NUMINU-802224 format. One record per residue (C-alpha): residue number from 1; residue in one letter; x, y, z. Coordinates in pm, whole numbers, plus 50000, padded with zeros to 5 digits. Layout:
N
+-------+--------+-------+-------+-------+
! margu ! padren !    xx !    yy !    zz !
+-------+--------+-------+-------+-------+
!   NUM !      A !     X !     Y !     Z !
...
+-------+--------+-------+-------+-------+
//
This chain:
265
+-------+--------+-------+-------+-------+
! margu ! padren !    xx !    yy !    zz !
+-------+--------+-------+-------+-------+
!     1 !      M ! 50000 ! 50000 ! 50000 !
!     2 !      L ! 50122 ! 50348 ! 49913 !
!     3 !      D ! 49994 ! 50659 ! 50084 !
!     4 !      T ! 49948 ! 50996 ! 49909 !
!     5 !      F ! 50315 ! 51078 ! 49975 !
!     6 !      D ! 50437 ! 50753 ! 49814 !
!     7 !      R ! 50538 ! 50597 ! 50143 !
!     8 !      K ! 50503 ! 50218 ! 50148 !
!     9 !      I ! 50270 ! 50126 ! 50434 !
!    10 !      D ! 50353 ! 49773 ! 50545 !
!    11 !      Y ! 50358 ! 49783 ! 50927 !
!    12 !      L ! 50058 ! 49737 ! 51159 !
!    13 !      R ! 50080 ! 49788 ! 51536 !
!    14 !      I ! 49793 ! 49628 ! 51726 !
!    15 !      S ! 49691 ! 49731 ! 52076 !
!    16 !      V ! 49516 ! 49431 ! 52228 !
!    17 !      T ! 49421 ! 49609 ! 52554 !
!    18 !      D ! 49435 ! 49951 ! 52716 !
!    19 !      R ! 49507 ! 49788 ! 53054 !
!    20 !      C ! 49852 ! 49751 ! 53205 !
!    21 !      N ! 50015 ! 49610 ! 53518 !
!    22 !      L ! 50234 ! 49921 ! 53550 !
!    23 !      R ! 50147 ! 50290 ! 53568 !
!    24 !      C ! 50447 ! 50452 ! 53398 !
!    25 !      R ! 50454 ! 50828 ! 53458 !
!    26 !      Y ! 50515 ! 50918 ! 53092 !
!    27 !      C ! 50231 ! 50694 ! 52972 !
!    28 !      M ! 49949 ! 50727 ! 53222 !
!    29 !      P ! 49829 ! 51038 ! 53406 !
!    30 !      D ! 49812 ! 51073 ! 53784 !
!    31 !      G ! 49492 ! 50967 ! 53953 !
!    32 !      E ! 49206 ! 50764 ! 53814 !
!    33 !      I ! 49203 ! 50680 ! 53445 !
!    34 !      Q ! 48911 ! 50599 ! 53219 !
!    35 !      L ! 48953 ! 50247 ! 53083 !
!    36 !      L ! 48744 ! 50117 ! 52797 !
!    37 !      P ! 48446 ! 49895 ! 52876 !
!    38 !      R ! 48532 ! 49537 ! 52791 !
!    39 !      S ! 48244 ! 49529 ! 52543 !
!    40 !      E ! 48427 ! 49788 ! 52331 !
!    41 !      I ! 48752 ! 49590 ! 52313 !
!    42 !      L ! 48807 ! 49397 ! 51991 !
!    43 !      S ! 48774 ! 49021 ! 52020 !
!    44 !      Y ! 49059 ! 48802 ! 51901 !
!    45 !      E ! 48844 ! 48692 ! 51609 !
!    46 !      E ! 48800 ! 49055 ! 51504 !
!    47 !      I ! 49174 ! 49119 ! 51531 !
!    48 !      I ! 49253 ! 48810 ! 51326 !
!    49 !      D ! 49007 ! 48922 ! 51059 !
!    50 !      V ! 49167 ! 49267 ! 51042 !
!    51 !      V ! 49518 ! 49119 ! 51013 !
!    52 !      Q ! 49415 ! 48877 ! 50739 !
!    53 !      V ! 49276 ! 49167 ! 50538 !
!    54 !      A ! 49577 ! 49387 ! 50615 !
!    55 !      V ! 49825 ! 49122 ! 50503 !
!    56 !      A ! 49630 ! 49071 ! 50181 !
!    57 !      M ! 49663 ! 49448 ! 50127 !
!    58 !      G ! 50040 ! 49449 ! 50178 !
!    59 !      I ! 50112 ! 49456 ! 50553 !
!    60 !      R ! 50427 ! 49253 ! 50622 !
!    61 !      K ! 50520 ! 49357 ! 50977 !
!    62 !      V ! 50287 ! 49308 ! 51276 !
!    63 !      R ! 50352 ! 49405 ! 51637 !
!    64 !      L ! 50129 ! 49340 ! 51937 !
!    65 !      T ! 50118 ! 49613 ! 52200 !
!    66 !      G ! 49895 ! 49735 ! 52481 !
!    67 !      G ! 49869 ! 49857 ! 52748 !
!    68 !      E ! 50051 ! 49538 ! 52836 !
!    69 !      P ! 49968 ! 49253 ! 52597 !
!    70 !      L ! 50079 ! 48975 ! 52833 !
!    71 !      I ! 49802 ! 49051 ! 53084 !
!    72 !      K ! 49543 ! 48975 ! 52815 !
!    73 !      R ! 49369 ! 48642 ! 52875 !
!    74 !      D ! 49462 ! 48369 ! 52627 !
!    75 !      I ! 49711 ! 48592 ! 52446 !
!    76 !      L ! 49889 ! 48278 ! 52322 !
!    77 !      H ! 49579 ! 48189 ! 52120 !
!    78 !      L ! 49601 ! 48520 ! 51935 !
!    79 !      V ! 49976 ! 48488 ! 51883 !
!    80 !      S ! 49936 ! 48139 ! 51737 !
!    81 !      A ! 49653 ! 48244 ! 51506 !
!    82 !      L ! 49843 ! 48546 ! 51372 !
!    83 !      A ! 50165 ! 48347 ! 51331 !
!    84 !      N ! 49976 ! 48113 ! 51098 !
!    85 !      I ! 49871 ! 48392 ! 50862 !
!    86 !      G ! 50093 ! 48360 ! 50557 !
!    87 !      G ! 50270 ! 48676 ! 50448 !
!    88 !      I ! 50381 ! 48820 ! 50783 !
!    89 !      A ! 50758 ! 48851 ! 50763 !
!    90 !      D ! 50818 ! 49022 ! 51098 !
!    91 !      F ! 50600 ! 48933 ! 51398 !
!    92 !      G ! 50687 ! 49091 ! 51731 !
!    93 !      M ! 50553 ! 49219 ! 52060 !
!    94 !      S ! 50621 ! 49520 ! 52280 !
!    95 !      T ! 50605 ! 49434 ! 52651 !
!    96 !      N ! 50712 ! 49579 ! 52983 !
!    97 !      G ! 50870 ! 49241 ! 53060 !
!    98 !      I ! 50710 ! 49188 ! 53401 !
!    99 !      L ! 50548 ! 48860 ! 53292 !
!   100 !      L ! 50801 ! 48765 ! 53027 !
!   101 !      R ! 50975 ! 48491 ! 53224 !
!   102 !      Q ! 50660 ! 48277 ! 53228 !
!   103 !      F ! 50555 ! 48363 ! 52873 !
!   104 !      A ! 50881 ! 48368 ! 52673 !
!   105 !      R ! 50899 ! 48001 ! 52573 !
!   106 !      P ! 50522 ! 47964 ! 52511 !
!   107 !      L ! 50529 ! 48279 ! 52295 !
!   108 !      A ! 50816 ! 48143 ! 52088 !
!   109 !      A ! 50640 ! 47807 ! 52054 !
!   110 !      A ! 50324 ! 47987 ! 51941 !
!   111 !      G ! 50515 ! 48161 ! 51663 !
!   112 !      L ! 50618 ! 48501 ! 51796 !
!   113 !      Q ! 50953 ! 48599 ! 51649 !
!   114 !      R ! 51089 ! 48873 ! 51875 !
!   115 !      V ! 51019 ! 49118 ! 52156 !
!   116 !      N ! 51084 ! 49479 ! 52247 !
!   117 !      V ! 51108 ! 49525 ! 52624 !
!   118 !      S ! 51062 ! 49855 ! 52806 !
!   119 !      L ! 51352 ! 49927 ! 53041 !
!   120 !      D ! 51392 ! 50287 ! 53157 !
!   121 !      A ! 51622 ! 50232 ! 53457 !
!   122 !      L ! 51824 ! 49958 ! 53626 !
!   123 !      D ! 51821 ! 50102 ! 53976 !
!   124 !      P ! 51531 ! 49934 ! 54160 !
!   125 !      E ! 51415 ! 50253 ! 54332 !
!   126 !      R ! 51429 ! 50459 ! 54014 !
!   127 !      Y ! 51244 ! 50190 ! 53820 !
!   128 !      A ! 50977 ! 50165 ! 54090 !
!   129 !      Y ! 50935 ! 50543 ! 54084 !
!   130 !      I ! 50905 ! 50567 ! 53703 !
!   131 !      T ! 50661 ! 50277 ! 53681 !
!   132 !      R ! 50476 ! 50356 ! 54006 !
!   133 !      G ! 50567 ! 50031 ! 54177 !
!   134 !      G ! 50727 ! 49799 ! 53922 !
!   135 !      N ! 50996 ! 49544 ! 54008 !
!   136 !      V ! 51293 ! 49573 ! 53772 !
!   137 !      A ! 51427 ! 49233 ! 53878 !
!   138 !      L ! 51129 ! 49069 ! 53705 !
!   139 !      V ! 51205 ! 49261 ! 53384 !
!   140 !      L ! 51571 ! 49162 ! 53384 !
!   141 !      D ! 51475 ! 48800 ! 53438 !
!   142 !      G ! 51223 ! 48832 ! 53157 !
!   143 !      I ! 51492 ! 48962 ! 52921 !
!   144 !      D ! 51706 ! 48658 ! 53001 !
!   145 !      A ! 51404 ! 48436 ! 52936 !
!   146 !      A ! 51344 ! 48600 ! 52598 !
!   147 !      L ! 51705 ! 48542 ! 52498 !
!   148 !      E ! 51689 ! 48181 ! 52613 !
!   149 !      A ! 51368 ! 48128 ! 52415 !
!   150 !      G ! 51514 ! 48275 ! 52097 !
!   151 !      L ! 51283 ! 48578 ! 52078 !
!   152 !      T ! 51558 ! 48768 ! 51905 !
!   153 !      P ! 51673 ! 49024 ! 51834 !
!   154 !      V ! 51562 ! 49147 ! 52176 !
!   155 !      K ! 51540 ! 49525 ! 52173 !
!   156 !      L ! 51513 ! 49751 ! 52476 !
!   157 !      N ! 51294 ! 50059 ! 52469 !
!   158 !      C ! 51438 ! 50321 ! 52703 !
!   159 !      V ! 51243 ! 50643 ! 52760 !
!   160 !      I ! 51465 ! 50946 ! 52825 !
!   161 !      K ! 51401 ! 51307 ! 52921 !
!   162 !      N ! 51640 ! 51463 ! 52670 !
!   163 !      S ! 51952 ! 51258 ! 52599 !
!   164 !      P ! 52098 ! 50904 ! 52601 !
!   165 !      D ! 52373 ! 51052 ! 52821 !
!   166 !      E ! 52140 ! 51061 ! 53121 !
!   167 !      K ! 52242 ! 50837 ! 53413 !
!   168 !      D ! 51959 ! 50584 ! 53377 !
!   169 !      A ! 52007 ! 50561 ! 53001 !
!   170 !      L ! 52382 ! 50505 ! 53034 !
!   171 !      E ! 52322 ! 50223 ! 53280 !
!   172 !      V ! 52069 ! 50064 ! 53043 !
!   173 !      A ! 52323 ! 50097 ! 52760 !
!   174 !      A ! 52591 ! 49920 ! 52965 !
!   175 !      F ! 52346 ! 49642 ! 53049 !
!   176 !      A ! 52253 ! 49608 ! 52680 !
!   177 !      R ! 52618 ! 49573 ! 52580 !
!   178 !      E ! 52666 ! 49306 ! 52844 !
!   179 !      K ! 52364 ! 49111 ! 52718 !
!   180 !      G ! 52429 ! 49171 ! 52348 !
!   181 !      V ! 52092 ! 49336 ! 52287 !
!   182 !      Q ! 51993 ! 49658 ! 52114 !
!   183 !      V ! 51863 ! 49979 ! 52274 !
!   184 !      R ! 51618 ! 50230 ! 52129 !
!   185 !      Y ! 51602 ! 50564 ! 52312 !
!   186 !      I ! 51262 ! 50730 ! 52306 !
!   187 !      R ! 51246 ! 51089 ! 52423 !
!   188 !      E ! 50940 ! 51174 ! 52631 !
!   189 !      M ! 50663 ! 51303 ! 52406 !
!   190 !      T ! 50342 ! 51499 ! 52458 !
!   191 !      T ! 50061 ! 51423 ! 52216 !
!   192 !      A ! 49850 ! 51725 ! 52311 !
!   193 !      E ! 50135 ! 51964 ! 52235 !
!   194 !      G ! 50270 ! 51783 ! 51932 !
!   195 !      Q ! 50608 ! 51729 ! 52094 !
!   196 !      F ! 50780 ! 51432 ! 51935 !
!   197 !      W ! 51126 ! 51336 ! 51818 !
!   198 !      P ! 51280 ! 51056 ! 51612 !
!   199 !      V ! 51364 ! 50741 ! 51807 !
!   200 !      I ! 51740 ! 50718 ! 51864 !
!   201 !      G ! 51858 ! 50381 ! 51741 !
!   202 !      G ! 51525 ! 50298 ! 51575 !
!   203 !      H ! 51286 ! 50405 ! 51302 !
!   204 !      G ! 50995 ! 50559 ! 51491 !
!   205 !      G ! 50933 ! 50932 ! 51467 !
!   206 !      H ! 51089 ! 50966 ! 51121 !
!   207 !      C ! 50779 ! 51104 ! 50952 !
!   208 !      V ! 50929 ! 51118 ! 50605 !
!   209 !      S ! 50968 ! 50739 ! 50601 !
!   210 !      C ! 50682 ! 50635 ! 50831 !
!   211 !      N ! 50539 ! 50300 ! 50719 !
!   212 !      R ! 50293 ! 50222 ! 50998 !
!   213 !      L ! 49929 ! 50213 ! 51092 !
!   214 !      R ! 49792 ! 50154 ! 51441 !
!   215 !      L ! 49490 ! 49949 ! 51540 !
!   216 !      S ! 49361 ! 50053 ! 51882 !
!   217 !      S ! 49206 ! 49802 ! 52120 !
!   218 !      N ! 48858 ! 49938 ! 52043 !
!   219 !      G ! 48898 ! 49891 ! 51669 !
!   220 !      L ! 49013 ! 50229 ! 51542 !
!   221 !      V ! 49274 ! 50234 ! 51267 !
!   222 !      R ! 49494 ! 50537 ! 51326 !
!   223 !      P ! 49723 ! 50664 ! 51048 !
!   224 !      C ! 49942 ! 50864 ! 51287 !
!   225 !      L ! 50024 ! 50864 ! 51659 !
!   226 !      F ! 50007 ! 51244 ! 51664 !
!   227 !      S ! 49669 ! 51283 ! 51501 !
!   228 !      D ! 49308 ! 51232 ! 51609 !
!   229 !      L ! 49216 ! 51078 ! 51272 !
!   230 !      A ! 49073 ! 50729 ! 51322 !
!   231 !      F ! 48863 ! 50484 ! 51121 !
!   232 !      S ! 48653 ! 50214 ! 51284 !
!   233 !      V ! 48689 ! 49858 ! 51156 !
!   234 !      R ! 48351 ! 49777 ! 51312 !
!   235 !      E ! 48167 ! 50057 ! 51135 !
!   236 !      L ! 48352 ! 50052 ! 50804 !
!   237 !      G ! 48483 ! 49699 ! 50781 !
!   238 !      P ! 48857 ! 49619 ! 50794 !
!   239 !      R ! 48939 ! 49685 ! 50428 !
!   240 !      R ! 48760 ! 50018 ! 50409 !
!   241 !      A ! 48900 ! 50136 ! 50742 !
!   242 !      L ! 49255 ! 50045 ! 50636 !
!   243 !      E ! 49214 ! 50208 ! 50294 !
!   244 !      M ! 49083 ! 50530 ! 50448 !
!   245 !      A ! 49362 ! 50538 ! 50706 !
!   246 !      V ! 49628 ! 50500 ! 50437 !
!   247 !      R ! 49467 ! 50770 ! 50226 !
!   248 !      A ! 49442 ! 51005 ! 50526 !
!   249 !      K ! 49796 ! 50948 ! 50654 !
!   250 !      P ! 49949 ! 51296 ! 50706 !
!   251 !      L ! 50292 ! 51401 ! 50592 !
!   252 !      S ! 50394 ! 51448 ! 50955 !
!   253 !      G ! 50247 ! 51436 ! 51304 !
!   254 !      A ! 50069 ! 51731 ! 51461 !
!   255 !      V ! 49872 ! 51697 ! 51786 !
!   256 !      S ! 49641 ! 51443 ! 51945 !
!   257 !      Q ! 49411 ! 51452 ! 52248 !
!   258 !      N ! 49470 ! 51084 ! 52323 !
!   259 !      Q ! 49693 ! 50942 ! 52596 !
!   260 !      F ! 49958 ! 50689 ! 52496 !
!   261 !      Y ! 49792 ! 50407 ! 52692 !
!   262 !      E ! 49471 ! 50469 ! 52494 !
!   263 !      I ! 49634 ! 50449 ! 52152 !
!   264 !      G ! 49890 ! 50172 ! 52186 !
!   265 !      G ! 50249 ! 50292 ! 52164 !
+-------+--------+-------+-------+-------+
//
């Protein structure tokens, strides 16, 4: 699929839930949050239908996200079903890693190819502060489990304030070198103000070459993270929603009123 700026759109990110077992400060606001009613969340059958159509239209890379995808009941069923769709060349998952030790081998057996793991700090107190209570030891164990299971290349997503030279980021970089994994530095962004930057060490945020669409957990195909444009697969059908999203994909991001946990990162 080509958009109106001749960019090849072949990457679909799928948020399977807006729920998470962490409350990261850069992702979720303070206080109570408004989660979607379960009745609005796409079923696995609906997601599979969308992916089958998307692959037939030219999608070759699929990534499962959340919230946190590993808290979703029977997530292995979805992974297995998607892995059996012919035409997907790159099938991954973004996870905070808290549950990765118990899921790594089953995910690999189900057909998942690789994982991106969020790791913003190694110091236990700093990690607990950033995530509002998370245990970094579980994440580090999960990374080891992913490597043991062959979910490679394992990539670390490290959110930074301004620079990879910050103390937490440098410690994550040293850990990555020790483990032989890659790091992608993601500068904190604000959707409502249109503040975003290219990912350091990755491809995200490079608007001129953006190749992705996002499917939110309530069935909205979004052409851009920093835009409120969205097309419902339930109202329009998967093909029409995907076609309209590709056609509406902007040259670059602007602003959005959505929180990151609502969209799927």
